[in-house]
Each structure stands twice: as structure tokens, then as C-alpha cells.
N, C-alpha and C positions, 0 to 999 in steps of 0.2 A: 822266409824261404819261398813261400808262394808268391808275394809280390814282387820278387824278383824274376822268378820264372816267366809271369804273367807281362811284366813290363819287357823283358827280353823277347817274348812273342811279338810284341809291338815292333820292337827293333829289327825283327827277321821280316816283317811284312804285314802282320795281320792286325787290322786298323779296326775290327770290329769286337764284339763281345759274344760269347755262347752264353746259355743261360745257366750252365754249370760247367766245372772242370777248370783246368788252368787258366784258360781264357775267359772266364766268367768275372763280370765287373767287380766282385769282391771275391779273389780265389782264395780257396781254402786248402788246396792240394799241396802236398810236397813234391809230387812228382808230376811228369807232363802225362795229361791222360790220352788214351786212344785216339778220341776224336781230335784232339790237337795235333798228334803225330799223322793223322791220315791227312788233317788239312793242309799241312806244310808239306807233305809228300806230293800232294796233287799240285799244290803250288809250285813248287820248285821242279816238276817235271814238265811243265809247259814250254815251249819254246821262247826265248827272249823277245822274239818279234811279236809274241802273242797279245791280241788285244782282248780284255774281257768285256 
């Protein structure tokens, strides 16, 4: 299950890895951790035209 959550994170737009948690290079969690939730919350809260 962890690898499915991890790969789904890449589909949603996360292209890097955290040191730990759902988006670690080798995920071990069976749930989405708070750090990953916060990242996606910020990612999808910016306007579509926003340039990073």
C-alpha cells in the first residue's frame, strides 16, 4: 500500500522526495502523513497562473 500512495503523490504533482513519510524515496507508511497533506494543500491553493 505505501508505494501506491507514494506514486499517486507523483501523479498529483509532487516530483521530489521528503526524507521520511509518504513521499520518502522508500515509503513505509500506510497513510498520508501530515507533511504531505500540507504540501498538497499549499500546492493546490495557489492560482493556476502562478509561476514558481
